Structure formats: structure tokens, C-alpha cells
N, C-alpha and C positions, 0 to 999 in steps of 0.2 A: 504494500500500500504506500502511496506517495505521501500520505499524511502521518500514519503511525508506524510504518515499516513492517507490519505484519504480513504473512503470506496471504494472497488473495485467492478467491475461487474463480474458476474460468467464467468469462462473460463475453463470449463471442470473439470477434476480431476487429481490429482497427481498419482504417482505409488502406488500400494497397499503395505501397510506395514504389516509385521507379527511381532507382539511383544509378548514376553513371559510375562505372568502375574502370579499371585500367584497360587500355586498349589491347587487343590481341591481333597480331599481324596487321596492324594499321587500321583495324576496324573498331568502331565504337562498340562498347559493351555496356549493357544495362542489366541491373539486378532488380527483380521485382519481388518484394516481400510483403506479406500481410501479417503484421505483428499481432500476437494475441493480446486480448484485454482481460483484465481481472476486476472483480468487485470485492470490496472489503466489507464483510459482515460485522466487523468489530466496531467500526466507526458509526456514529449516529446517523450521518447523512449518506452512508453507503457510497463513497466515491468510487469511480471507476478509474483504472490506471492502464495505460498502454505500455507494453514492454519496450524498453529502450536498450540499445546495444552500444558498445563503445566504439564501433567501427563506422558509425555515421552519426551526424547531428540530427536532432529530432525533426527540425523543419528544413533540413538540407536537401540538396538534389544530387550530391556526390558522396561517394564513400571517402573515408579518411585517407585511404591509400591513394585514391585518385587526386585528392587535394595535395598530398605530399608530392606526387608525381608532377603536378602542374607547377608547384614551386621550384622543383629541381629543373624543369624545362626552361624556367626563366633565367637560369645561369647562362651567361654569355648570349642572351637573346633579348628581344624586346617584348613588351606586352602585346603589341599588335601582331608580331610574328607567331607567338604562342597561341593567341586567340584564333588566328586563321588556321594554324596547323591542327588545332584541336576542335575546330568548328564551334567555337564559343564566341560570345560577344566580349568586348573589353570590360563591360560593366560586370559580367559574371566573374571574369578573371580578377577584377579589382576586388570583388566581394570575397573571393577565396583568399586573396592577399591580406585583406583586412582581418581575417580570422587569425592570421599568424602574427599580427602586430603585437609587440609587447613593449611596455614602458620601462620596466626594470629588469636587470639581469641578475639571476641568482648565481653569483660567482663561485659560491661554495659547491655547487653541483657540477662545475666543470673542473675535472681533475687535471687533464692535460689538453692542450689545444691541438698539437700536431700540425697538420697542413691546414692553413687557413685560407679561405677564399672570400674575396670582397667583390661584389658585383653591384654596379649602379645600373638600375633599370629605369629607362625613361618612360614616364607615363604619357607625356605629350611632348611634342617638339618644343624647344625653347629652354629657357633657364628656370631653375627653381621648381621643377616638377618631376622629381625622380624619387626613387626609394633605394635603399641599400640592403642587399641580402648578404648575410654573413653565414658561411658554411664552414664545416670542418671535417677532416678525415684523420683518424688516428688508428694505426695498426690494422686497418681493414679497408676493403674496397667500398664500404658503405659511406656515403656522404650524408651528413645530418645537418639540418637547418638549425643554426644556433640563435640567430637574431634577425629580425626584420625591422628596419628603421625607416620612418618617414623623414622627408627632408625637413 
């Protein structure tokens, strides 16, 4: 239950969600899921709860893996190029980028920096309209996004 945290009884299903996932062989891939709903008999107003999972946002249209993929595609590229390549609008891609924006860095969580990458991504032509994407790689081939800064 979203209110009391108790287990819920089955109560049908929520609406079907269509989520964009990682491309396969250059083709767009979509996952359709219908999350189960539950009702809490312990609460007075018997609230219903829809199952949430950690690999997608509740009202999002992409999986978390696809959002990570989009951010990594921005390295060494522009917003317009990635939007065209992935058949997205710039506004959708900007929304994905906004989800990664952080204001403060937890420096204690970073043990070693390793190879550091700094990429300035132009949002529009001209001055003062760019973001900086900071990535790192340490002892593996995996690149992780460390920080995303607005101008």
C-alpha cells in the first residue's frame, strides 16, 4: 500500500504502458506492460496502488536503460544529431537530459575518477546555450555518467 506499506490484495490492472527501450539492429523497440493494481483493506478509504518498477519512471515513455543510452549518445555529438538518429524531437531529448541534472555532487561516493570525459553539448546555435556532460571510466569498459551541468 502506498499509504501504510502493507501488502495489498489484487485489484485488476492499470493502463497498458508503451515504453521505448534500447534499439536492436537499428530498429526501435517498444515494451508494453500492464502493471497490476492492488487495494489495501487495512486503510479506511481502501486506496488502490499500481505496481511501480525501478527500470522506468511512473509517467515516463522510456525505460531507464534507454535514457542512459541517449545520454551516452550525446558524447561527442549534438542534441539535434541524436534526436534525428533516434527519431525523437529535441524537446523529448531535452526532457531526458533534465532528469539527469543534479545540483550537488556527493564527492564521498566517488572513490577514484580514472579516465574523465568532458563534453559540451550545444542546445542551440550561439553563445551561452550549452550543457556539460561529465563521464568517467575506471578499470572497465563501462562509461558512467557522473554529472550533468547546465550553463
